[in-house]
C-alpha positions in Angstrom: 9.7 -2.2 8.7 11.1 0.8 10.5 13.1 2.9 8.1 13.9 6.0 10.2 13.6 6.0 14.0 11.6 8.8 15.6 13.5 11.2 17.9 12.4 10.8 21.5 9.1 12.5 22.1 9.0 14.2 18.7 6.9 13.7 15.6 8.7 11.8 12.9 10.3 8.5 12.0 9.0 6.2 9.3 7.9 2.6 8.7 7.4 1.2 5.3 5.8 -1.7 3.5 6.1 -3.0 0.0 3.1 -4.6 -1.7 3.1 -6.8 -4.8 -0.2 -8.0 -6.4 -0.4 -10.4 -9.3 -3.1 -12.1 -11.3 -2.2 -15.7 -12.0 -5.2 -17.0 -13.9 -4.5 -15.1 -17.2 -0.9 -15.7 -17.8 -0.1 -12.0 -17.5 3.4 -11.5 -16.1 2.8 -7.9 -14.8 3.0 -7.3 -11.1 1.4 -4.4 -9.5 4.0 -3.0 -7.1 3.8 -0.1 -4.7 4.9 1.0 -1.3 3.2 2.7 1.7 4.9 4.7 4.4 3.5 5.6 7.8 4.9 7.8 10.5 6.0 6.3 13.7 4.8 9.4 15.6 2.7 12.4 14.8 2.0 15.5 16.8 -1.0 13.6 18.3 1.3 10.8 19.5 2.8 7.4 18.5 1.3 5.3 15.7 1.5 1.6 16.6 2.5 -1.0 14.1 -0.9 -2.6 14.5 -2.7 0.6 13.7 -0.5 1.4 10.7 -1.0 -2.1 9.4 -4.8 -2.0 9.9 -5.1 1.4 8.1 -3.0 0.3 5.2 -4.8 -3.0 4.9 -8.2 -1.4 5.0 -7.4 1.2 2.4 -5.7 -1.5 0.1 -8.7 -3.8 0.5 -11.2 -1.0 -0.3 -9.2 0.3 -3.3 -8.7 -3.3 -4.6 -12.4 -4.1 -4.4 -13.4 -0.8 -6.1 -10.9 -1.2 -9.0 -10.8 -5.0 -9.5 -14.5 -5.5 -8.6 -15.4 -3.8 -12.0 -12.7 -5.7 -13.9 -13.2 -8.6 -16.3 -10.7 -11.3 -17.5 -10.0 -9.0 -20.5 -9.0 -6.1 -18.3 -5.3 -5.6 -18.6 -3.5 -5.8 -15.2 -1.3 -2.8 -16.0 -4.3 -0.5 -16.4 -5.9 -1.9 -13.3 -2.7 -1.4 -11.4 -2.5 2.2 -12.4 -6.1 2.8 -11.5 -5.5 1.1 -8.1 -2.5 3.3 -7.4 -4.5 6.5 -8.1 -7.4 5.3 -5.9 -5.1 4.2 -3.1 -2.9 7.3 -3.1 -5.9 9.5 -2.3 -7.6 7.3 0.3 -4.4 6.1 2.1 -2.9 9.6 2.5 -6.2 11.0 3.7 -6.5 8.2 6.3 -3.4 9.0 8.4 -1.6 12.3 8.8 1.8 12.0 7.3 1.1 8.7 5.5 2.6 8.5 2.0 1.9 6.3 -1.0 4.9 5.3 -3.1 4.9 4.0 -6.7 8.2 2.3 -5.7 9.1 0.3 -2.7 11.8 1.3 -0.3 14.9 -0.9 -0.9 15.0 -2.0 2.7 11.5 -3.6 2.6 10.6 -7.2 1.8 7.5 -7.4 -0.5 4.2 -8.7 0.8 2.9 -10.7 -2.1 -0.7 -11.2 -3.1 -1.1 -13.7 -5.9 -3.7 -16.1 -7.3 -6.0 -13.1 -7.7 -8.9 -14.4 -9.7 -11.5 -12.4 -11.6 
């Protein structure tokens, strides 16, 4: 979702997404929530929605596989979530100039929910 429009021909503007991940097979009620922001335009040019989505999805998938791949049913989701956030912050922000990882979602966004996550 576009949060701030970019000025014509200038770097700036923001789009944001909100992600919720839950694990349904253990009865834990904790959700792993975070947000990602990408610029609409950098000094190099515009960033399409498709490119921003692909970069975010790739980094989230890689971080999730790294963190949850080593988890067991006994692994608390809260600890896994915090580890995921640390891993994702580094990889996501390094993937796209101006991208930001947020521990909270922008109030204007609608969460994208990932559930039924089975270990």
